[in-house]
C-alpha positions in Angstrom: -38.2 -7.1 2.1 -38.0 -4.8 -0.9 -36.7 -1.9 1.2 -34.1 -4.2 2.9 -32.7 -5.4 -0.5 -32.8 -2.0 -2.2 -31.8 0.3 0.6 -31.0 -1.1 4.0 -28.5 -3.8 2.9 -26.3 -1.2 1.5 -26.0 0.4 5.0 -24.8 -2.7 6.7 -21.2 -3.2 7.9 -18.6 -3.3 5.1 -21.3 -3.1 2.4 -18.9 -1.0 0.4 -17.2 -4.2 -0.6 -19.0 -5.9 -3.5 -18.9 -9.4 -1.9 -20.2 -8.2 1.4 -23.0 -6.1 -0.3 -24.0 -9.2 -2.2 -24.1 -11.2 1.1 -26.4 -8.6 2.7 -28.7 -8.1 -0.3 -28.8 -11.7 -1.7 -27.4 -14.4 0.6 -28.9 -13.2 3.9 -32.4 -12.6 2.5 -32.2 -16.1 0.9 -31.3 -17.6 4.3 -34.1 -15.6 5.9 -36.7 -17.5 3.9 -35.3 -20.7 5.5 -35.3 -19.3 9.0 -38.2 -17.2 10.1 -36.6 -15.4 13.0 -34.0 -14.0 10.6 -36.7 -13.0 8.2 -38.5 -11.1 10.9 -35.2 -9.5 12.0 -34.6 -8.2 8.5 -38.1 -6.9 8.2 -37.8 -5.1 11.6 -34.5 -3.5 10.6 -35.8 -2.5 7.2 -38.9 -0.9 8.7 -36.7 1.0 11.3 -34.4 2.1 8.5 -37.3 3.3 6.4 -38.7 5.2 9.5 -35.4 7.1 9.8 -35.4 8.0 6.1 -39.1 9.0 6.0 -39.9 10.6 9.3 -43.5 11.2 8.2 -44.0 7.4 8.0 -42.3 6.8 11.3 -45.5 6.7 13.4 -47.0 4.0 11.3 -43.8 2.0 10.9 -43.0 2.0 14.7 -45.5 -0.7 15.5 -44.4 -2.7 12.5 -40.7 -2.9 13.5 -41.6 -3.4 17.1 -43.9 -6.3 16.1 -41.3 -7.9 13.9 -38.4 -7.7 16.3 -40.7 -9.1 19.1 -41.7 -12.0 16.8 -38.1 -12.6 15.9 -36.9 -12.8 19.5 -39.8 -15.1 20.5 -39.0 -17.5 17.7 -35.3 -17.4 18.1 -35.1 -18.0 21.9 -36.2 -21.7 21.8 -33.4 -22.5 19.3 -30.7 -20.7 21.2 -31.8 -22.3 24.5 -30.8 -25.7 23.1 -27.2 -24.7 22.3 -24.5 -26.0 24.6 -22.4 -23.3 26.2 
């Protein structure tokens, strides 16, 4: 989560705007602690971002981000299946 807050959040869409940057670096991580699929998504994206910044760490980070995104999708599917179209 540290990498997400200190590096990845700044790369998200419209993060050049202070209010949007705060949303990605503060509000979204706070929501993630309330909804585990979101937490795992942030951890996956943060690990993938770190892997692109530090190619030497990429081989060890690849299973990390694959595991987190797999976990996020598995946990998110039951909730979305209950939504009415």
